[in-house]
C-alpha positions as CSV (number, residue, x, y, z in Angstrom):
1,X,12.2,54.4,-112.4
2,X,10.3,55.4,-108.8
3,X,8.8,52.8,-107.3
4,X,5.5,54.4,-106.7
5,X,4.7,54.0,-110.0
6,X,3.8,50.3,-108.9
7,X,1.0,51.7,-107.0
8,X,-1.4,51.7,-109.3
9,X,-2.7,49.9,-112.4
10,X,-5.2,51.6,-113.3
11,X,-5.5,52.6,-117.5
12,X,-6.9,55.4,-118.8
13,X,-10.1,55.5,-119.7
14,X,-10.6,55.7,-123.4
15,X,-14.6,57.9,-123.6
16,X,-15.5,61.4,-124.8
17,X,-14.6,63.7,-121.8
18,X,-18.1,64.6,-119.5
19,X,-16.8,68.1,-118.3
20,X,-14.4,70.6,-120.4
21,X,-12.8,73.7,-119.2
22,X,-11.3,75.5,-122.4
23,X,-8.9,78.8,-122.0
24,X,-9.9,79.6,-118.6
25,X,-8.4,82.7,-117.2
26,X,-9.2,84.6,-114.0
27,X,-7.6,87.9,-112.8
28,X,-7.9,89.2,-109.5
29,X,-6.6,92.6,-108.4
30,X,-3.1,92.6,-108.7
31,X,-2.5,88.8,-109.9
32,X,-3.9,86.6,-112.7
33,X,-4.7,83.5,-111.1
34,X,-4.9,81.6,-114.0
35,X,-3.7,82.3,-117.2
36,X,-5.5,80.1,-120.3
37,X,-6.1,76.8,-118.4
38,X,-7.4,73.9,-120.2
39,X,-8.5,70.5,-118.3
40,X,-11.2,68.0,-118.7
41,X,-12.5,64.8,-117.1
42,X,-14.3,61.6,-118.8
43,X,-17.3,59.6,-117.2
44,X,-15.8,57.4,-114.4
45,X,-12.3,58.8,-114.4
46,X,-10.6,59.8,-111.5
47,X,-8.4,63.3,-112.6
48,X,-5.8,64.4,-110.2
49,X,-5.3,67.7,-110.5
50,X,-1.6,68.8,-108.9
51,X,0.4,71.7,-108.5
52,X,2.6,74.0,-105.5
53,X,0.1,76.0,-103.1
54,X,-1.1,79.1,-105.1
55,X,-0.5,77.4,-108.5
56,X,-4.7,78.0,-109.5
57,X,-6.1,74.6,-108.8
58,X,-8.7,75.5,-106.0
59,X,-9.2,79.2,-108.1
60,X,-10.1,76.7,-111.0
61,X,-12.6,74.4,-109.5
62,X,-14.1,77.5,-108.0
63,X,-14.7,78.8,-111.4
64,X,-16.1,75.4,-112.3
65,X,-18.3,75.3,-109.3
66,X,-19.7,79.0,-109.9
67,X,-18.2,80.5,-107.0
68,X,-16.0,82.6,-109.5
69,X,-16.7,83.4,-112.9
70,X,-14.0,83.4,-115.4
71,X,-13.2,86.8,-117.5
72,X,-12.2,84.4,-120.8
73,X,-12.6,80.5,-121.5
74,X,-15.4,78.2,-121.6
75,X,-16.7,75.9,-119.5
76,X,-18.5,72.5,-121.5
77,X,-20.4,70.3,-119.9
78,X,-22.2,66.9,-121.6
79,X,-21.6,68.9,-124.8
80,X,-23.3,71.9,-123.9
81,X,-21.7,75.4,-122.9
82,X,-22.7,76.8,-119.7
83,X,-22.1,79.2,-117.4
84,X,-22.4,79.1,-113.7
85,X,-24.0,82.3,-111.9
86,X,-23.7,80.4,-108.4
87,X,-22.5,77.2,-106.4
88,X,-26.6,76.1,-106.6
89,X,-26.5,76.6,-110.3
90,X,-23.8,74.5,-110.9
91,X,-25.5,71.8,-108.3
92,X,-28.3,71.8,-110.0
93,X,-26.0,71.1,-113.4
94,X,-24.9,68.0,-111.7
95,X,-21.1,69.6,-110.5
96,X,-20.7,69.4,-107.0
97,X,-17.3,70.7,-104.9
98,X,-16.6,69.3,-101.8
99,X,-14.5,72.0,-100.5
100,X,-10.8,71.5,-99.0
101,X,-11.9,74.5,-96.1
102,X,-15.3,73.4,-94.5
103,X,-18.8,75.5,-95.2
104,X,-21.1,74.4,-92.8
105,X,-23.0,76.3,-90.2
106,X,-22.0,75.0,-86.3
107,X,-25.4,75.9,-85.0
108,X,-27.3,73.7,-87.1
109,X,-27.8,69.6,-87.1
110,X,-25.9,67.5,-89.7
111,X,-29.1,66.6,-91.0
112,X,-29.9,70.6,-91.6
113,X,-26.1,71.0,-92.8
114,X,-26.3,68.3,-95.6
115,X,-29.6,69.2,-97.3
116,X,-29.0,72.9,-96.7
117,X,-31.1,74.7,-99.7
118,X,-32.5,71.6,-100.9
119,X,-34.9,70.6,-97.6
120,X,-37.3,68.3,-98.4
121,X,-41.1,69.2,-98.1
122,X,-44.2,68.5,-97.2
123,X,-47.6,70.3,-98.3
124,X,-47.8,74.0,-96.8
125,X,-44.2,74.4,-98.1
126,X,-42.7,72.9,-94.8
127,X,-39.9,70.7,-93.9
128,X,-40.8,67.2,-93.9
129,X,-38.6,66.1,-91.1
130,X,-39.6,62.5,-90.9
131,X,-37.9,62.4,-94.5
132,X,-35.1,64.3,-93.8
133,X,-34.2,61.7,-91.0
134,X,-34.2,58.8,-93.1
135,X,-33.0,60.3,-96.1
136,X,-29.9,61.4,-93.7
137,X,-29.4,58.4,-91.9
138,X,-29.2,56.5,-95.5
139,X,-26.5,58.8,-96.3
140,X,-24.6,58.5,-93.0
141,X,-25.0,54.5,-93.0
142,X,-23.8,54.7,-96.5
143,X,-20.0,56.6,-95.2
144,X,-20.2,54.2,-92.1
145,X,-20.4,57.5,-90.1
146,X,-20.3,57.4,-86.2
147,X,-22.2,60.5,-85.3
148,X,-26.2,60.9,-85.7
149,X,-28.2,63.1,-88.1
150,X,-29.5,65.5,-85.4
151,X,-26.1,66.0,-83.6
152,X,-25.0,69.7,-84.0
153,X,-22.3,70.3,-86.6
154,X,-20.4,72.5,-84.1
155,X,-19.5,70.0,-81.9
156,X,-18.3,67.2,-84.4
157,X,-14.2,66.6,-84.9
158,X,-12.8,68.1,-88.1
159,X,-12.7,64.8,-89.4
160,X,-16.2,64.1,-88.8
161,X,-17.4,67.5,-90.3
162,X,-15.3,66.7,-93.5
163,X,-17.2,63.7,-93.7
164,X,-20.6,66.0,-93.4
165,X,-19.2,67.9,-96.4
166,X,-18.7,64.8,-98.3
167,X,-22.6,63.7,-97.7
168,X,-23.7,66.9,-99.3
169,X,-22.1,65.8,-102.9
170,X,-24.4,62.2,-102.5
171,X,-27.9,64.6,-101.7
172,X,-27.3,65.7,-105.7
173,X,-27.4,63.3,-108.6
174,X,-23.5,64.6,-109.6
175,X,-21.9,64.5,-112.7
176,X,-18.9,65.9,-112.2
177,X,-17.3,66.1,-108.3
178,X,-14.6,67.9,-107.4
179,X,-12.7,66.4,-104.0
180,X,-10.4,69.4,-102.8
181,X,-8.2,67.9,-100.1
182,X,-10.9,65.5,-99.1
183,X,-9.1,63.3,-96.4
184,X,-6.6,65.8,-94.9
185,X,-8.7,65.6,-91.9
186,X,-10.2,61.8,-92.1
187,X,-8.5,59.3,-89.6
188,X,-7.2,55.8,-91.4
189,X,-10.4,54.5,-90.7
190,X,-12.0,57.0,-92.8
191,X,-10.1,57.0,-95.7
192,X,-11.0,53.8,-97.1
193,X,-14.9,54.3,-96.6
194,X,-14.1,57.5,-98.9
195,X,-12.0,55.7,-101.5
196,X,-15.3,53.2,-101.6
197,X,-17.2,56.2,-102.4
198,X,-15.3,57.6,-105.5
199,X,-15.3,54.1,-106.3
200,X,-18.9,53.7,-106.6
201,X,-19.7,57.0,-108.3
202,X,-17.0,56.6,-111.1
203,X,-19.0,53.1,-112.0
204,X,-22.2,54.9,-111.9
205,X,-20.6,57.2,-114.7
206,X,-19.4,60.0,-112.3
207,X,-16.4,62.4,-113.6
208,X,-14.3,62.8,-110.3
209,X,-11.7,65.9,-110.6
210,X,-9.4,65.0,-107.0
211,X,-7.1,67.4,-106.0
212,X,-4.4,66.2,-102.8
213,X,-1.1,67.0,-102.3
214,X,-0.5,63.2,-101.2
215,X,1.2,61.2,-104.0
216,X,0.0,58.2,-102.3
217,X,-2.9,59.1,-102.9
218,X,-3.0,60.7,-106.1
219,X,-1.0,56.8,-107.7
220,X,-3.5,54.8,-105.7
221,X,-6.9,56.4,-107.0
222,X,-6.3,58.5,-110.5
223,X,-6.5,57.2,-114.1
224,X,-4.8,60.6,-115.2
225,X,-2.6,63.5,-113.5
226,X,-2.7,67.6,-114.8
227,X,-0.7,69.7,-113.3
228,X,-0.9,73.4,-112.9
229,X,2.3,75.6,-112.3
230,X,2.0,79.7,-111.6
231,X,-1.7,79.4,-112.6
232,X,-0.9,77.9,-116.4
233,X,-1.1,74.4,-117.7
234,X,2.0,72.7,-117.5
235,X,0.7,69.1,-118.8
236,X,-1.8,65.6,-118.2
237,X,0.4,62.1,-118.1
238,X,-1.3,59.0,-117.2
239,X,-0.9,57.7,-113.9
240,X,-0.1,54.0,-114.9
241,X,3.1,55.7,-116.9
242,X,4.2,57.9,-114.7
243,X,6.1,58.1,-111.3
244,X,6.5,60.8,-108.2
245,X,9.9,62.4,-109.5
246,X,8.4,63.1,-112.9
247,X,5.0,64.6,-111.2
248,X,6.9,66.9,-108.6
249,X,9.3,67.8,-111.8
250,X,6.0,69.4,-113.4
251,X,4.7,70.9,-110.2
252,X,8.0,72.9,-109.5
253,X,10.6,72.6,-112.4
254,X,12.8,70.0,-110.7
255,X,13.6,67.3,-108.7
256,X,13.1,67.1,-104.8
257,X,14.2,65.4,-102.0
258,X,11.9,66.2,-99.1
259,X,14.7,65.1,-96.3
260,X,17.4,67.4,-98.0
261,X,18.0,68.7,-94.7
262,X,20.4,66.5,-91.8
263,X,18.6,66.4,-88.3
264,X,20.0,68.2,-85.3
265,X,22.2,66.2,-83.3
266,X,23.1,68.3,-80.3
267,X,20.8,68.8,-77.4
268,X,20.8,71.2,-74.3
269,X,19.1,70.8,-70.9
270,X,14.9,69.9,-71.3
271,X,13.3,72.9,-72.1
272,X,9.8,71.0,-71.7
273,X,8.6,68.0,-69.5
274,X,5.8,66.5,-68.7
275,X,5.2,64.4,-65.8
276,X,1.9,62.1,-65.8
277,X,-0.1,64.6,-67.1
278,X,-3.9,64.0,-67.6
279,X,-6.9,65.9,-68.6
280,X,-10.3,63.8,-67.8
281,X,-11.8,62.0,-70.5
282,X,-9.2,62.9,-72.8
283,X,-5.9,61.4,-71.9
284,X,-4.0,60.1,-69.0
285,X,-0.4,60.3,-67.5
286,X,1.2,61.3,-70.6
287,X,5.1,61.8,-69.8
288,X,7.6,63.4,-71.9
289,X,10.5,65.5,-72.2
290,X,11.7,68.4,-75.2
291,X,15.5,69.5,-74.9
292,X,16.8,72.6,-76.5
293,X,17.7,71.6,-80.1
294,X,15.5,69.0,-80.6
295,X,12.7,67.9,-82.0
296,X,10.2,65.4,-81.0
297,X,7.6,63.6,-82.9
298,X,4.0,62.9,-81.8
299,X,2.6,60.2,-83.5
300,X,-1.0,58.8,-83.3
301,X,-4.5,58.4,-85.0
302,X,-6.9,61.2,-85.1
303,X,-8.6,60.7,-81.3
304,X,-5.3,59.7,-79.7
305,X,-5.0,62.8,-77.5
306,X,-2.1,64.4,-79.4
307,X,-3.2,67.7,-79.8
308,X,-5.4,68.1,-76.7
309,X,-2.1,67.4,-75.2
310,X,-0.4,70.3,-76.6
311,X,-3.9,72.3,-75.9
312,X,-3.1,71.5,-72.4
313,X,0.7,72.9,-72.7
314,X,-0.4,76.1,-73.9
315,X,-2.4,77.0,-71.2
316,X,-6.1,76.2,-73.3
317,X,-7.0,73.5,-71.1
318,X,-6.6,73.0,-67.7
319,X,-4.8,69.7,-66.3
320,X,-6.7,67.5,-63.9
321,X,-3.2,65.5,-62.6
322,X,0.4,66.1,-63.0
323,X,2.7,68.4,-64.0
324,X,4.0,70.7,-66.8
325,X,7.7,71.6,-66.3
326,X,9.0,74.9,-68.7
327,X,13.1,75.5,-68.3
328,X,12.9,73.0,-65.3
329,X,10.6,75.4,-63.3
330,X,7.1,74.2,-62.9
331,X,4.6,76.3,-64.4
332,X,0.5,76.7,-64.1
333,X,-1.0,78.6,-67.1
334,X,-4.5,80.1,-66.2
335,X,-4.8,80.5,-70.2
336,X,-3.0,80.8,-73.7
337,X,-1.5,84.3,-72.8
338,X,0.3,83.5,-69.4
339,X,1.8,80.3,-72.2
340,X,2.8,82.7,-74.7
341,X,4.3,85.2,-72.4
342,X,6.6,82.0,-70.9
343,X,7.7,81.6,-74.5
344,X,5.6,78.9,-75.9
345,X,3.7,78.9,-79.4
346,X,1.5,76.9,-81.0
347,X,0.4,76.2,-84.8
348,X,-2.9,74.8,-84.4
349,X,-4.1,72.0,-86.8
350,X,-7.1,74.1,-87.7
351,X,-5.8,77.3,-89.4
352,X,-8.7,78.6,-90.5
353,X,-10.9,79.1,-87.1
354,X,-8.1,78.7,-84.8
355,X,-4.6,80.1,-86.6
356,X,-5.9,83.1,-88.8
357,X,-8.3,86.0,-89.0
358,X,-9.4,85.7,-92.4
359,X,-10.8,88.7,-93.3
360,X,-7.7,91.0,-92.0
361,X,-4.7,91.2,-94.4
362,X,-1.4,89.6,-94.4
363,X,0.9,92.0,-92.2
364,X,-2.1,92.2,-89.6
365,X,-1.9,88.5,-89.1
366,X,1.6,88.2,-89.0
367,X,2.4,90.5,-86.0
368,X,-0.7,89.8,-84.3
369,X,0.6,87.3,-81.6
370,X,3.4,90.0,-80.9
371,X,1.7,93.5,-81.2
372,X,3.9,94.9,-78.3
373,X,6.9,94.9,-80.3
374,X,5.5,97.2,-83.2
375,X,3.2,99.7,-80.9
376,X,4.1,102.1,-78.5
377,X,1.2,103.3,-75.8
378,X,-1.3,101.3,-77.6
379,X,-0.2,103.2,-81.5
380,X,0.7,100.6,-83.9
381,X,4.0,101.8,-86.2
382,X,3.1,100.6,-89.4
383,X,6.7,100.7,-90.2
384,X,7.6,97.9,-87.6
385,X,5.0,96.1,-88.6
386,X,6.0,95.7,-92.3
387,X,9.1,94.9,-91.3
388,X,7.9,91.9,-89.7
389,X,5.8,91.1,-92.5
390,X,8.7,91.7,-95.1
391,X,11.2,89.4,-93.0
392,X,8.8,86.4,-92.8
393,X,7.5,87.2,-96.3
394,X,10.5,86.6,-97.6
395,X,11.9,83.4,-95.3
396,X,8.6,81.5,-95.8
397,X,8.9,82.4,-99.5
398,X,5.1,83.3,-99.2
399,X,3.4,84.0,-102.2
400,X,0.7,86.7,-102.0
401,X,0.6,89.9,-104.3
402,X,0.8,92.3,-101.5
403,X,1.1,92.9,-97.3
404,X,-2.4,94.3,-98.1
405,X,-4.0,90.5,-99.3
406,X,-6.9,89.1,-97.3
407,X,-5.3,86.0,-95.4
408,X,-8.8,84.2,-96.8
409,X,-7.5,84.9,-100.3
410,X,-4.1,82.9,-100.2
411,X,-4.1,79.0,-100.8
412,X,-4.2,76.9,-97.7
413,X,-0.3,76.1,-97.9
414,X,0.0,80.3,-97.5
415,X,-2.0,80.6,-95.0
416,X,-0.1,78.3,-93.0
417,X,3.2,79.9,-93.3
418,X,1.6,82.9,-92.3
419,X,0.7,81.5,-89.0
420,X,4.1,80.1,-88.7
421,X,5.8,83.6,-89.3
422,X,3.3,85.1,-86.7
423,X,4.7,82.8,-83.9
424,X,8.0,82.7,-84.8
425,X,8.4,86.4,-84.3
426,X,7.6,86.0,-81.1
427,X,10.6,84.1,-80.8
428,X,9.6,81.1,-78.6
429,X,11.5,78.8,-76.2
430,X,9.3,75.9,-77.2
431,X,7.6,75.6,-80.7
432,X,4.6,73.4,-81.1
433,X,3.4,72.3,-84.5
434,X,0.5,70.7,-85.0
435,X,0.0,69.0,-88.6
436,X,2.2,71.5,-89.9
437,X,2.4,70.6,-93.3
438,X,-1.6,69.3,-93.4
439,X,-2.9,70.3,-97.1
440,X,0.5,71.4,-97.9
441,X,2.1,70.9,-101.6
442,X,5.8,69.1,-101.8
443,X,7.8,71.8,-102.5
444,X,6.4,73.8,-99.4
445,X,6.3,70.7,-97.1
446,X,9.9,70.3,-98.0
447,X,10.8,73.9,-97.1
448,X,8.5,73.9,-94.1
449,X,10.7,70.8,-92.7
450,X,14.3,72.5,-93.4
451,X,12.8,75.1,-91.4
452,X,11.9,73.4,-88.5
453,X,15.0,71.8,-88.7
454,X,17.0,74.7,-89.2
455,X,14.9,76.1,-86.0
456,X,16.1,73.1,-84.1
457,X,19.9,73.5,-84.6
458,X,19.7,77.4,-83.3
459,X,18.5,75.8,-80.4
460,X,14.3,75.8,-80.3
461,X,12.9,73.5,-78.8
462,X,10.3,71.7,-81.1
463,X,7.3,69.3,-80.6
464,X,5.8,68.3,-83.7
465,X,2.2,66.6,-84.0
466,X,1.7,64.5,-87.3
467,X,-0.4,61.8,-88.8
468,X,1.9,61.4,-91.5
469,X,4.5,59.2,-90.9
470,X,6.8,60.0,-93.4
471,X,7.1,63.4,-91.9
472,X,7.0,62.2,-88.1
473,X,10.3,59.7,-89.6
474,X,12.1,62.4,-91.3
475,X,11.8,65.1,-88.7
476,X,11.9,63.6,-85.3
477,X,14.4,62.6,-83.0
478,X,12.5,60.5,-81.0
479,X,9.1,59.4,-81.6
480,X,6.1,59.3,-79.2
481,X,3.4,57.2,-79.7
482,X,0.2,58.1,-78.6
483,X,-3.5,55.4,-78.5
484,X,-6.5,56.0,-76.8
485,X,-5.1,59.0,-74.3
486,X,-2.1,57.2,-73.4
487,X,2.0,57.1,-74.5
488,X,2.4,53.6,-75.5
489,X,5.9,53.7,-76.7
490,X,9.2,56.1,-77.2
491,X,11.3,55.6,-80.1
492,X,14.6,56.5,-81.8
493,X,13.7,58.5,-84.6
494,X,16.8,56.9,-86.5
495,X,15.9,53.5,-85.8
496,X,12.5,52.8,-85.3
497,X,10.1,50.4,-88.3
498,X,7.2,51.6,-89.5
499,X,6.0,48.4,-88.2
500,X,6.5,49.1,-84.8
501,X,5.0,52.6,-84.9
502,X,1.6,50.9,-86.7
503,X,1.7,48.8,-84.0
504,X,2.4,51.3,-81.1
505,X,-0.6,53.7,-82.3
506,X,-3.4,50.6,-83.0
507,X,-3.7,49.4,-79.4
508,X,-1.7,46.0,-81.2
509,X,0.0,45.3,-77.7
510,X,2.9,47.5,-76.6
511,X,6.2,47.6,-78.5
512,X,9.8,47.7,-77.4
513,X,10.9,51.0,-77.6
514,X,13.9,51.3,-80.2
515,X,16.8,52.7,-78.6
516,X,14.8,55.1,-76.6
517,X,16.5,58.4,-75.5
518,X,15.4,59.5,-72.1
519,X,16.7,63.0,-71.6
């Protein structure tokens, strides 16, 4: 029995479901996304919905929330059959979906985004700005948010934007709340606040649908777990009587060892070296090196400065001090184009806004970073474009009915595979991966981990930035810990303890590096 089973003591709730989905079928051109799926939620219950990327989880929830209309099946809420024409109709009925991909308006304030579509009004149908401010402050206080009601959403970090999305749900009097990967962007400080909100909703009799790829969260929060595979319902189990192995088998049809591929062990000369690199107000005196064939993990809390270091290496930020050396030569990139030409690739943290053009098809996204290789005198060579797409479509095991499919219609995991494939097509010397498996299922995560190790073994220098300790420990030859814009420690990836890492990234003193390797 897997020890994960002991994480939760939650017993299933004995009550009639507040929500039933019966025989839900949803078809898109060329694909059946859902095939006669059944699902229900009881009042006061956290019902986890799991499945690989592309299994149909988000599609099922979009049907529930009125964003998609089912071709077949019924939605029964509180004993009454419902047909939601749009998300606003669903919200009025008490069904709220908190999206994995944020749907905020950057140019509007936090308050305006939270109450968008339901702004408080006073005489003459004018907005009651005083009430809007007071109501927003009350919600932000409940969520222990550090930002203000009048902050522009576009100025907030990804984690803070996610808290705004969550705040939206509290505006209504929900009967069912769907959390789709709610902690993917949250800091370790913000996660317990979310858990408290979920517990409070349960105590009020609200039914919670919880979608996540993080097994520790699933076993900590949920009462029941249901699984979809390839758009079909696989089964439901009580959380207190199952384990991670059983759930994984339900998801992918087999047991899975995430770290089945061994780490690379032979390294060449330095490909990247940072010497006291600084950017004012973001990070200071960062020094590290990455050798050919080596995977360096950069670990720290959100806001520690990790992504900013990567962006500076990639030419997106100008250093205020220090040096960047690539292949032994000092480089001064004016922009990201210079970095790409020099052989650097960056898979960004935010694939939706920074990694993809969602309205373009899969083929065109795949070749976007290397257009010169698939064009002559400014004219695209469609056969070459298709060959590039076919190569990485097969290698990355991307699930899509056709290259013509818009990337915006793919699951989060398949979108991430497109981003990685796009950069591999440029054949970089240095590959930087910022949160490479954020929002990705266990099967796809294992494939990406194995791919990263294979790339390193073939001579790539790899820098991985991650907030997940198991990922950093499983991938890295060495681990660079950051806190508050500074490197606090460097560890050997095979001998460091979890306690040492936690101390290093939380400012609890400066631990002695365990067998640190300086190349």
